[in-house]
LUMPA-689044 format. One record per residue (C-alpha): residue in one letter; x, z, y. Coordinates in steps of 0.25 Angstrom, whole numbers. Layout:
BEGIN
{ropa "a",{X,Z,Y}}
...
END
This chain:
BEGIN
{ropa "x",{731,-277,9}}
{ropa "x",{724,-272,-3}}
{ropa "x",{722,-286,-7}}
{ropa "x",{736,-287,-11}}
{ropa "x",{734,-277,-22}}
{ropa "x",{723,-286,-28}}
{ropa "x",{727,-291,-42}}
{ropa "x",{722,-305,-48}}
{ropa "x",{707,-305,-51}}
{ropa "x",{705,-292,-42}}
{ropa "x",{691,-296,-38}}
{ropa "x",{686,-300,-52}}
{ropa "x",{692,-286,-57}}
{ropa "x",{684,-279,-46}}
{ropa "x",{671,-286,-49}}
{ropa "x",{674,-284,-64}}
{ropa "x",{675,-269,-63}}
{ropa "x",{664,-268,-54}}
{ropa "x",{655,-275,-64}}
{ropa "x",{661,-267,-75}}
{ropa "x",{657,-254,-67}}
{ropa "x",{643,-259,-66}}
{ropa "x",{642,-261,-81}}
{ropa "x",{646,-247,-83}}
{ropa "x",{635,-242,-73}}
{ropa "x",{644,-240,-62}}
{ropa "x",{643,-245,-47}}
{ropa "x",{650,-258,-44}}
{ropa "x",{650,-255,-29}}
{ropa "x",{657,-242,-31}}
{ropa "x",{672,-245,-29}}
{ropa "x",{676,-232,-35}}
{ropa "x",{669,-235,-48}}
{ropa "x",{674,-249,-49}}
{ropa "x",{688,-245,-47}}
{ropa "x",{688,-234,-57}}
{ropa "x",{682,-244,-67}}
{ropa "x",{693,-254,-64}}
{ropa "x",{704,-243,-65}}
{ropa "x",{699,-239,-79}}
{ropa "x",{703,-254,-83}}
{ropa "x",{717,-253,-77}}
{ropa "x",{714,-260,-64}}
{ropa "x",{719,-253,-51}}
{ropa "x",{710,-256,-39}}
{ropa "x",{707,-249,-26}}
{ropa "x",{692,-244,-23}}
{ropa "x",{692,-253,-10}}
{ropa "x",{694,-265,-19}}
{ropa "x",{683,-262,-28}}
{ropa "x",{672,-262,-18}}
{ropa "x",{662,-273,-22}}
{ropa "x",{659,-282,-10}}
{ropa "x",{649,-290,-18}}
{ropa "x",{634,-291,-20}}
{ropa "x",{629,-284,-33}}
{ropa "x",{624,-298,-38}}
{ropa "x",{638,-303,-38}}
{ropa "x",{643,-294,-50}}
{ropa "x",{635,-300,-61}}
{ropa "x",{645,-311,-63}}
{ropa "x",{657,-302,-65}}
{ropa "x",{648,-292,-71}}
{ropa "x",{645,-301,-83}}
{ropa "x",{660,-302,-85}}
{ropa "x",{663,-287,-84}}
{ropa "x",{656,-286,-97}}
{ropa "x",{669,-292,-103}}
{ropa "x",{683,-287,-103}}
{ropa "x",{690,-289,-90}}
{ropa "x",{701,-299,-95}}
{ropa "x",{690,-307,-102}}
{ropa "x",{680,-307,-90}}
{ropa "x",{692,-311,-80}}
{ropa "x",{696,-322,-89}}
{ropa "x",{681,-328,-89}}
{ropa "x",{680,-326,-74}}
{ropa "x",{693,-333,-71}}
{ropa "x",{690,-344,-81}}
{ropa "x",{676,-346,-74}}
{ropa "x",{683,-347,-60}}
{ropa "x",{694,-357,-65}}
{ropa "x",{683,-366,-72}}
{ropa "x",{674,-365,-59}}
{ropa "x",{686,-369,-50}}
{ropa "x",{689,-381,-60}}
{ropa "x",{675,-386,-59}}
{ropa "x",{675,-384,-44}}
{ropa "x",{687,-393,-43}}
{ropa "x",{680,-404,-51}}
{ropa "x",{667,-403,-43}}
{ropa "x",{675,-404,-29}}
{ropa "x",{684,-415,-34}}
{ropa "x",{672,-423,-39}}
{ropa "x",{664,-421,-27}}
{ropa "x",{674,-423,-16}}
{ropa "x",{682,-434,-24}}
{ropa "x",{695,-426,-23}}
{ropa "x",{705,-426,-35}}
{ropa "x",{703,-414,-44}}
{ropa "x",{718,-410,-43}}
{ropa "x",{717,-410,-27}}
{ropa "x",{704,-401,-28}}
{ropa "x",{710,-392,-39}}
{ropa "x",{723,-390,-31}}
{ropa "x",{716,-387,-18}}
{ropa "x",{707,-377,-25}}
{ropa "x",{718,-370,-31}}
{ropa "x",{725,-369,-17}}
{ropa "x",{713,-364,-10}}
{ropa "x",{715,-350,-8}}
{ropa "x",{701,-345,-11}}
{ropa "x",{702,-351,-24}}
{ropa "x",{716,-344,-26}}
{ropa "x",{709,-330,-22}}
{ropa "x",{697,-332,-30}}
{ropa "x",{705,-334,-43}}
{ropa "x",{715,-323,-40}}
{ropa "x",{705,-312,-36}}
{ropa "x",{695,-316,-47}}
{ropa "x",{683,-321,-38}}
{ropa "x",{671,-328,-42}}
{ropa "x",{672,-338,-31}}
{ropa "x",{676,-350,-39}}
{ropa "x",{664,-348,-48}}
{ropa "x",{655,-348,-36}}
{ropa "x",{662,-359,-30}}
{ropa "x",{660,-368,-42}}
{ropa "x",{645,-364,-43}}
{ropa "x",{643,-369,-28}}
{ropa "x",{651,-382,-31}}
{ropa "x",{644,-385,-44}}
{ropa "x",{630,-385,-37}}
{ropa "x",{633,-390,-23}}
{ropa "x",{641,-402,-29}}
{ropa "x",{631,-405,-41}}
{ropa "x",{623,-417,-41}}
{ropa "x",{612,-412,-50}}
{ropa "x",{606,-398,-47}}
{ropa "x",{600,-390,-58}}
{ropa "x",{597,-376,-63}}
{ropa "x",{611,-375,-68}}
{ropa "x",{617,-378,-55}}
{ropa "x",{608,-368,-48}}
{ropa "x",{612,-358,-58}}
{ropa "x",{627,-361,-55}}
{ropa "x",{624,-361,-40}}
{ropa "x",{618,-347,-41}}
{ropa "x",{632,-341,-43}}
{ropa "x",{634,-343,-29}}
{ropa "x",{625,-331,-26}}
{ropa "x",{638,-323,-30}}
{ropa "x",{643,-327,-17}}
{ropa "x",{630,-325,-9}}
{ropa "x",{638,-320,3}}
{ropa "x",{643,-335,4}}
{ropa "x",{632,-343,-2}}
{ropa "x",{620,-337,5}}
{ropa "x",{621,-345,17}}
{ropa "x",{626,-357,9}}
{ropa "x",{613,-357,1}}
{ropa "x",{605,-360,13}}
{ropa "x",{614,-371,17}}
{ropa "x",{614,-377,3}}
{ropa "x",{598,-379,4}}
{ropa "x",{602,-391,14}}
{ropa "x",{610,-397,3}}
{ropa "x",{600,-406,-5}}
{ropa "x",{605,-404,-19}}
{ropa "x",{604,-389,-18}}
{ropa "x",{589,-390,-16}}
{ropa "x",{587,-394,-31}}
{ropa "x",{576,-385,-37}}
{ropa "x",{583,-384,-50}}
{ropa "x",{596,-379,-43}}
{ropa "x",{588,-369,-35}}
{ropa "x",{581,-364,-48}}
{ropa "x",{594,-362,-54}}
{ropa "x",{600,-355,-42}}
{ropa "x",{588,-345,-42}}
{ropa "x",{589,-343,-58}}
{ropa "x",{604,-340,-56}}
{ropa "x",{601,-330,-45}}
{ropa "x",{591,-323,-54}}
{ropa "x",{601,-323,-66}}
{ropa "x",{611,-317,-57}}
{ropa "x",{602,-306,-52}}
{ropa "x",{598,-302,-66}}
{ropa "x",{613,-301,-69}}
{ropa "x",{615,-292,-57}}
{ropa "x",{603,-283,-59}}
{ropa "x",{613,-272,-65}}
{ropa "x",{620,-272,-52}}
{ropa "x",{608,-268,-43}}
{ropa "x",{608,-253,-46}}
{ropa "x",{604,-244,-35}}
{ropa "x",{618,-238,-35}}
{ropa "x",{625,-251,-34}}
{ropa "x",{616,-256,-23}}
{ropa "x",{618,-244,-15}}
{ropa "x",{633,-245,-16}}
{ropa "x",{632,-260,-13}}
{ropa "x",{624,-257,0}}
{ropa "x",{636,-250,6}}
{ropa "x",{645,-262,4}}
{ropa "x",{641,-270,16}}
{ropa "x",{652,-280,13}}
{ropa "x",{647,-291,23}}
{ropa "x",{650,-281,34}}
{ropa "x",{664,-278,30}}
{ropa "x",{671,-289,37}}
{ropa "x",{681,-280,43}}
{ropa "x",{684,-274,29}}
{ropa "x",{684,-286,20}}
{ropa "x",{693,-295,28}}
{ropa "x",{685,-308,24}}
{ropa "x",{687,-323,27}}
{ropa "x",{675,-324,36}}
{ropa "x",{672,-324,51}}
{ropa "x",{666,-310,50}}
{ropa "x",{678,-304,44}}
{ropa "x",{688,-312,53}}
{ropa "x",{681,-307,66}}
{ropa "x",{680,-293,61}}
{ropa "x",{695,-292,57}}
{ropa "x",{701,-300,68}}
{ropa "x",{692,-298,80}}
{ropa "x",{685,-285,76}}
{ropa "x",{671,-292,77}}
{ropa "x",{662,-286,65}}
{ropa "x",{648,-287,61}}
{ropa "x",{647,-302,62}}
{ropa "x",{644,-305,47}}
{ropa "x",{630,-309,48}}
{ropa "x",{631,-316,61}}
{ropa "x",{642,-325,55}}
{ropa "x",{633,-327,42}}
{ropa "x",{621,-332,51}}
{ropa "x",{630,-341,59}}
{ropa "x",{636,-347,47}}
{ropa "x",{623,-349,41}}
{ropa "x",{617,-356,54}}
{ropa "x",{629,-365,55}}
{ropa "x",{628,-369,40}}
{ropa "x",{613,-372,40}}
{ropa "x",{616,-381,52}}
{ropa "x",{626,-388,45}}
{ropa "x",{617,-389,32}}
{ropa "x",{605,-395,39}}
{ropa "x",{598,-405,36}}
{ropa "x",{606,-408,24}}
{ropa "x",{619,-401,19}}
{ropa "x",{630,-409,13}}
{ropa "x",{642,-405,5}}
{ropa "x",{651,-411,16}}
{ropa "x",{645,-400,25}}
{ropa "x",{643,-389,15}}
{ropa "x",{658,-388,10}}
{ropa "x",{666,-389,23}}
{ropa "x",{656,-383,33}}
{ropa "x",{645,-374,27}}
{ropa "x",{653,-367,17}}
{ropa "x",{665,-363,27}}
{ropa "x",{655,-358,37}}
{ropa "x",{648,-350,27}}
{ropa "x",{661,-343,22}}
{ropa "x",{665,-341,37}}
{ropa "x",{652,-334,40}}
{ropa "x",{650,-327,27}}
{ropa "x",{648,-312,28}}
{ropa "x",{657,-309,16}}
{ropa "x",{667,-317,8}}
{ropa "x",{682,-317,3}}
{ropa "x",{692,-328,4}}
{ropa "x",{690,-332,-11}}
{ropa "x",{676,-336,-6}}
{ropa "x",{682,-347,2}}
{ropa "x",{683,-355,-10}}
{ropa "x",{670,-361,-6}}
{ropa "x",{677,-368,5}}
{ropa "x",{685,-377,-6}}
{ropa "x",{675,-388,-6}}
{ropa "x",{676,-390,9}}
{ropa "x",{691,-391,8}}
{ropa "x",{690,-401,-3}}
{ropa "x",{680,-409,5}}
{ropa "x",{691,-411,15}}
{ropa "x",{701,-412,4}}
{ropa "x",{695,-425,0}}
{ropa "x",{698,-430,14}}
{ropa "x",{712,-425,18}}
{ropa "x",{719,-419,6}}
{ropa "x",{733,-416,12}}
{ropa "x",{728,-409,24}}
{ropa "x",{718,-399,16}}
{ropa "x",{729,-397,6}}
{ropa "x",{738,-392,16}}
{ropa "x",{728,-383,23}}
{ropa "x",{723,-377,10}}
{ropa "x",{738,-374,5}}
{ropa "x",{741,-367,18}}
{ropa "x",{728,-359,18}}
{ropa "x",{730,-356,3}}
{ropa "x",{744,-350,7}}
{ropa "x",{739,-343,19}}
{ropa "x",{727,-337,11}}
{ropa "x",{736,-332,0}}
{ropa "x",{745,-326,10}}
{ropa "x",{734,-320,19}}
{ropa "x",{726,-314,8}}
{ropa "x",{736,-310,-3}}
{ropa "x",{747,-304,7}}
{ropa "x",{739,-300,19}}
{ropa "x",{725,-298,13}}
{ropa "x",{719,-306,25}}
{ropa "x",{706,-312,19}}
{ropa "x",{700,-316,32}}
{ropa "x",{710,-327,36}}
{ropa "x",{705,-335,24}}
{ropa "x",{694,-339,34}}
{ropa "x",{703,-350,38}}
{ropa "x",{698,-358,26}}
{ropa "x",{684,-360,30}}
{ropa "x",{688,-362,45}}
{ropa "x",{698,-373,41}}
{ropa "x",{688,-380,32}}
{ropa "x",{678,-380,44}}
{ropa "x",{689,-385,53}}
{ropa "x",{692,-397,44}}
{ropa "x",{679,-402,47}}
{ropa "x",{683,-407,61}}
{ropa "x",{695,-416,57}}
{ropa "x",{686,-421,46}}
{ropa "x",{675,-424,55}}
{ropa "x",{684,-431,65}}
{ropa "x",{690,-440,55}}
{ropa "x",{676,-444,50}}
{ropa "x",{672,-447,64}}
{ropa "x",{685,-456,67}}
{ropa "x",{682,-463,53}}
{ropa "x",{668,-466,57}}
{ropa "x",{672,-471,71}}
{ropa "x",{682,-480,65}}
{ropa "x",{672,-486,55}}
{ropa "x",{662,-489,66}}
{ropa "x",{673,-496,74}}
END
């Protein structure tokens, strides 16, 4: 129920003051220190919500912004999120040949988009970095640098990297070189986060095992909360990876990647929040180009249920309906194609 107390841009605020704490030689994984720092600036937050469930390498992005004033850095961050969403709408519209207005409306109604903007999450930026590369016709060092931003969501993209090796455009040498260069640059920016004290505190935060605590929209958390079955995070991850590698061989197409591989990866991820489900958006747009009114109705209902469940009841895990419904849409679509093919043969 503590989610009800969250103000707009709460996640950004928490990460900002965690990074600011580090700039003052504090420990970003010590919630007491982070909360004290936030309270000095007039932000009232509890220690439980100041626990940083993130890898040390994830803080360099907000860390750079924390060198600026809070309001100015928030303005820059929100502007980047909005620009990335606008660019994503253009990319999806051009690729799937759906009107920009339809894609924009669908994107704004999509609950993970609403939550990402409300909480101040970096997900829209990572989402754009994925689309900019996967939908690009020409791969270069620049696209590799952009794609390296996805490492900020390594809990989701680690299995996807292996699957994307079967997607021919992703094998370009220049892209791989740019991706590696981006990783090196991010590592250099993150060096200051790797003190002994920081790593010692981080080792005690085993967030991938907290399925019964964090209430997340994945299979591991759903089984832990509703069926009291715990400890399955790594089994689900391995199962999801095996299924996705099977779907990816011998050649991965975007018609498989968006509506099948991504939802399976999210369902079996050991750690994610409902705002991370924004990566399902291309899969829904894929079906949107085939049956607009059905998907509009489904997404509108899910958006309303999502807002009610998360903002009023704090139930994150029921957003698992999004990847499940995306996978279920595959079956009527396949049957429709089969009927059309038979009619053509006749």
